[in-house]
C-alpha positions as CSV (number, residue, x, y, z in Angstrom):
1,A,-108.7,-8.8,-33.3
2,V,-107.6,-8.3,-37.0
3,G,-105.0,-10.8,-38.4
4,P,-103.8,-13.9,-37.7
5,Q,-102.9,-14.6,-33.8
6,L,-99.3,-15.0,-33.8
7,G,-97.8,-17.6,-31.5
8,A,-94.8,-17.6,-29.2
9,D,-92.9,-19.7,-31.4
10,L,-93.3,-17.0,-34.5
11,I,-89.7,-16.2,-33.5
12,G,-86.5,-18.2,-33.7
13,L,-83.4,-17.6,-31.9
14,V,-79.9,-19.5,-33.6
15,T,-77.0,-19.6,-30.5
16,S,-74.6,-21.2,-32.4
17,R,-72.9,-21.0,-35.8
18,E,-73.0,-24.6,-36.3
19,Q,-77.0,-23.9,-36.7
20,I,-76.5,-21.5,-39.4
21,N,-76.6,-23.7,-42.5
22,D,-79.5,-25.5,-41.3
23,L,-81.5,-22.8,-40.9
24,L,-80.4,-20.9,-44.1
25,A,-82.4,-23.9,-46.1
26,L,-85.5,-23.4,-44.9
27,D,-86.6,-20.6,-47.3
28,D,-90.0,-22.1,-47.5
29,V,-91.2,-21.3,-43.6
30,I,-89.1,-18.6,-42.6
31,D,-89.3,-14.9,-43.7
32,L,-86.8,-12.7,-42.4
33,V,-83.0,-13.3,-41.3
34,I,-81.6,-10.7,-38.7
35,P,-78.0,-11.6,-37.9
36,R,-76.5,-10.4,-34.9
37,G,-73.1,-10.3,-35.2
38,G,-70.0,-9.0,-37.8
39,N,-70.0,-8.0,-41.5
40,A,-68.3,-11.7,-41.6
41,L,-71.2,-13.2,-40.6
42,V,-74.1,-11.0,-42.3
43,T,-72.3,-12.0,-45.3
44,F,-72.4,-14.9,-45.4
45,I,-76.0,-15.3,-44.5
46,Q,-76.6,-13.3,-47.4
47,R,-74.7,-15.4,-49.3
48,N,-75.9,-18.8,-48.7
49,T,-79.4,-18.0,-48.4
50,R,-82.3,-17.4,-50.5
51,I,-84.4,-15.8,-47.4
52,P,-84.4,-12.1,-47.3
53,V,-81.9,-10.7,-44.7
54,L,-82.1,-7.6,-42.6
55,G,-78.1,-6.8,-42.5
56,H,-76.0,-4.1,-41.6
57,A,-73.1,-2.1,-43.0
58,D,-69.8,-1.5,-41.0
59,G,-70.1,1.8,-39.3
60,I,-69.8,3.3,-35.8
61,C,-72.9,3.3,-33.2
62,H,-72.8,7.4,-32.1
63,A,-74.6,8.5,-29.0
64,Y,-75.8,11.4,-28.9
65,V,-76.8,13.5,-25.4
66,D,-78.8,16.6,-25.7
67,A,-78.3,19.7,-23.6
68,A,-81.9,19.0,-22.5
69,A,-81.4,15.5,-21.2
70,D,-81.9,14.2,-18.0
71,L,-77.9,13.7,-17.3
72,D,-78.2,11.1,-14.5
73,M,-80.0,8.7,-17.1
74,A,-78.3,9.5,-20.0
75,V,-75.0,8.0,-18.3
76,K,-76.8,5.4,-17.4
77,V,-77.7,4.3,-21.2
78,V,-74.2,5.5,-22.4
79,V,-72.5,3.3,-19.7
80,D,-75.0,0.4,-20.7
81,G,-74.5,0.4,-24.2
82,K,-70.6,0.8,-24.3
83,T,-69.6,-1.5,-21.6
84,D,-73.2,-4.1,-21.4
85,Y,-71.5,-6.5,-24.4
86,P,-68.6,-4.0,-25.9
87,A,-68.4,-6.6,-28.8
88,A,-71.9,-5.7,-30.1
89,C,-71.8,-4.6,-33.7
90,N,-74.6,-1.7,-31.9
91,A,-72.2,-1.1,-28.9
92,I,-71.7,2.5,-28.5
93,E,-67.9,4.0,-30.0
94,K,-69.0,7.7,-30.1
95,V,-70.6,10.0,-27.6
96,R,-70.9,13.9,-28.3
97,A,-72.6,15.8,-25.7
98,A,-74.3,19.7,-26.5
99,N,-72.5,22.5,-25.5
């Protein structure tokens, strides 16, 4: 195998806001922070760490269903993308189908 071996501890998940400040102080051991939340959370993280942050801007998440798509599968994807966790920043907000 080429490159370093990757272990299960390579990726860490923070599940509460109380843990964020502790995480942001670990700039000597963390290579990248990918926040999952609203714009206020992303901005807070970007302003309070020297760790690179893969942030996002406000926007609208679209789903486009092509005329050649499997309609049953497209419906499942669109319904899941909107209803599984509608408060998520990547929940589908607009759906457009081909004419």
